[in-house]
Backbone bond lengths (Angstrom), bond angles and torsions (degrees), N, CA, C in turn:
res aa  C-N    CA-C-N  psi(-1)  N-CA   C-N-CA  omega(-1)  CA-C   N-CA-C  phi
1 M - - - 1.426 - - 1.516 109.51 -
2 E 1.309 116.39 129.00 1.454 121.40 -175.99 1.532 111.03 -87.74
3 A 1.337 116.20 138.39 1.456 120.09 179.39 1.536 109.45 -73.60
4 E 1.304 116.56 142.19 1.440 120.50 177.33 1.519 110.57 -74.30
5 E 1.337 116.45 143.26 1.458 120.55 177.51 1.500 110.90 -84.29
6 D 1.332 116.92 141.28 1.437 122.21 176.36 1.509 107.59 -90.48
7 A 1.333 116.50 109.48 1.463 122.23 -175.54 1.526 112.27 -67.61
8 S 1.338 118.55 -16.80 1.455 120.07 -177.91 1.528 112.32 -82.61
9 V 1.324 117.97 -8.90 1.449 121.35 -179.46 1.521 109.10 -107.69
10 A 1.326 116.21 121.70 1.448 120.81 178.95 1.502 110.33 -105.94
11 I 1.311 116.74 135.62 1.467 121.44 176.16 1.515 107.92 -87.39
12 V 1.313 116.21 124.09 1.465 121.60 179.91 1.521 108.52 -114.15
13 P 1.328 117.50 123.52 1.481 118.76 178.57 1.525 110.52 -57.13
14 A 1.344 115.71 142.12 1.457 120.92 -175.98 1.529 112.57 -64.82
15 N 1.332 118.85 -18.18 1.455 119.42 179.25 1.517 112.56 -86.85
16 E 1.336 117.19 -0.41 1.458 120.54 176.28 1.525 108.30 -70.10
17 P 1.352 116.83 141.84 1.471 119.13 179.12 1.527 113.15 -55.49
18 A 1.314 117.38 -31.33 1.476 120.69 -178.61 1.530 109.80 -60.63
19 I 1.319 118.97 -28.92 1.454 123.06 179.79 1.540 109.91 -99.55
20 S 1.300 117.20 -51.87 1.453 120.81 -173.37 1.521 112.74 -60.42
21 D 1.335 117.87 -28.86 1.449 120.81 177.49 1.535 112.40 -71.51
22 L 1.330 116.68 -11.43 1.450 121.24 -178.98 1.533 112.27 -100.08
23 V 1.312 117.17 1.24 1.458 121.70 -178.75 1.531 109.01 -98.56
24 Y 1.313 115.37 129.39 1.469 122.59 -179.66 1.531 109.31 -122.75
25 T 1.303 115.95 153.09 1.463 119.86 174.27 1.534 107.11 -104.03
26 M 1.336 113.35 114.51 1.468 120.32 178.59 1.518 106.86 -128.73
27 R 1.303 116.08 134.49 1.472 121.70 178.02 1.524 111.41 55.36
28 G 1.334 115.30 31.16 1.467 120.79 177.72 1.518 114.97 78.27
29 V 1.346 117.03 11.62 1.466 121.48 -177.52 1.526 107.84 -127.43
30 Q 1.317 116.63 140.40 1.469 120.48 174.87 1.518 108.12 -78.69
31 V 1.336 116.12 124.82 1.458 121.92 -176.37 1.515 110.31 -136.36
32 M 1.320 115.38 166.76 1.458 122.76 172.62 1.532 106.75 -124.48
33 L 1.318 115.85 148.94 1.456 120.91 178.58 1.523 109.31 -76.04
34 D 1.337 115.47 148.34 1.459 119.12 -178.61 1.524 113.43 -59.98
35 G 1.306 116.41 -35.40 1.483 120.03 177.92 1.499 112.13 -64.53
36 D 1.333 116.75 -38.10 1.461 120.46 177.80 1.530 111.59 -69.12
37 L 1.336 115.74 -42.58 1.474 119.33 178.22 1.537 110.13 -63.98
38 A 1.318 116.62 -41.27 1.470 119.41 178.39 1.522 110.87 -61.53
39 M 1.325 116.82 -39.92 1.461 120.81 178.07 1.541 110.22 -62.94
40 L 1.307 116.69 -44.76 1.482 120.47 -179.18 1.523 112.32 -64.57
41 Y 1.324 116.25 -37.77 1.462 120.48 -179.60 1.532 112.79 -90.77
42 Q 1.332 116.38 0.54 1.435 124.01 177.44 1.537 111.85 55.40
43 V 1.343 114.26 49.72 1.457 122.06 175.25 1.526 107.01 -131.07
44 E 1.308 115.59 166.55 1.472 120.52 176.46 1.522 109.48 -76.07
45 T 1.322 116.41 143.89 1.460 120.95 -180.00 1.509 112.07 -56.22
46 G 1.329 118.50 -40.62 1.447 122.24 179.50 1.521 112.32 -61.23
47 N 1.343 115.61 -40.01 1.472 119.22 178.99 1.524 111.27 -67.45
48 L 1.326 117.22 -37.35 1.464 121.22 176.97 1.545 109.12 -64.18
49 S 1.300 117.09 -44.42 1.471 120.71 179.47 1.530 111.44 -62.80
50 K 1.331 116.18 -41.03 1.467 120.15 178.23 1.519 110.46 -63.31
51 A 1.326 117.53 -41.63 1.463 121.19 179.62 1.523 110.34 -63.70
52 A 1.334 116.82 -39.54 1.462 120.43 177.89 1.531 110.34 -64.54
53 G 1.319 116.54 -39.25 1.467 121.55 179.20 1.543 111.68 -65.50
54 R 1.327 116.35 -38.62 1.453 120.91 -179.99 1.519 112.56 -74.25
55 N 1.330 117.15 -21.09 1.459 122.84 -175.41 1.522 110.58 -123.51
56 A 1.313 116.91 48.68 1.468 122.24 -174.01 1.546 112.18 -55.68
57 E 1.318 117.87 -33.23 1.473 120.05 -179.87 1.528 111.67 -65.07
58 R 1.298 117.66 -20.89 1.477 121.37 179.56 1.531 112.13 -92.63
59 F 1.342 115.81 -8.60 1.451 121.43 -178.13 1.543 108.89 -127.71
60 P 1.341 118.82 81.18 1.441 120.65 -177.00 1.531 112.71 -61.39
61 S 1.308 116.25 150.14 1.465 120.99 -176.62 1.523 113.32 -61.87
62 E 1.318 118.61 -20.08 1.465 120.77 178.18 1.523 111.10 -66.52
63 V 1.310 117.91 -27.57 1.483 121.41 -177.29 1.508 113.83 -120.96
64 C 1.306 117.81 -2.55 1.471 121.06 179.92 1.520 106.54 -129.44
65 F 1.326 116.14 94.51 1.457 121.15 -175.51 1.512 109.89 -148.43
66 K 1.325 115.88 161.42 1.470 121.62 175.52 1.513 109.84 -88.47
67 L 1.300 115.75 138.03 1.460 121.33 178.40 1.517 110.80 -76.88
68 T 1.286 116.52 146.28 1.451 121.59 172.37 1.536 108.80 -78.57
69 S 1.305 117.82 166.31 1.462 120.30 178.66 1.540 110.73 -61.71
70 D 1.325 117.23 -36.09 1.473 120.75 178.09 1.538 110.55 -65.56
71 E 1.331 117.60 -39.61 1.465 121.41 178.68 1.525 109.70 -65.70
72 W 1.335 117.82 -41.27 1.473 120.26 176.50 1.513 110.41 -60.35
73 A 1.307 116.25 -41.87 1.484 120.16 -179.53 1.515 110.36 -63.37
74 D 1.349 117.59 -36.21 1.463 120.72 -179.40 1.528 112.33 -69.73
75 L 1.340 116.98 -23.40 1.472 118.83 178.66 1.502 109.21 -66.46
């Protein structure tokens, strides 16, 4: 049985400017900000953060971390 496609979700290639402009290199790792991910997934930032907290094994600390004030300034 084939799964039905959700027409409201569009797949955007990662090399599209809409996505690649949201990728930053922090601490030697390519990352996206939680606000940008929430926007892409059409969820609230707080809900995305809660989901990451509940599923810590899926979000390793190398790529899921809080920026320092200096890192924010560098953005």
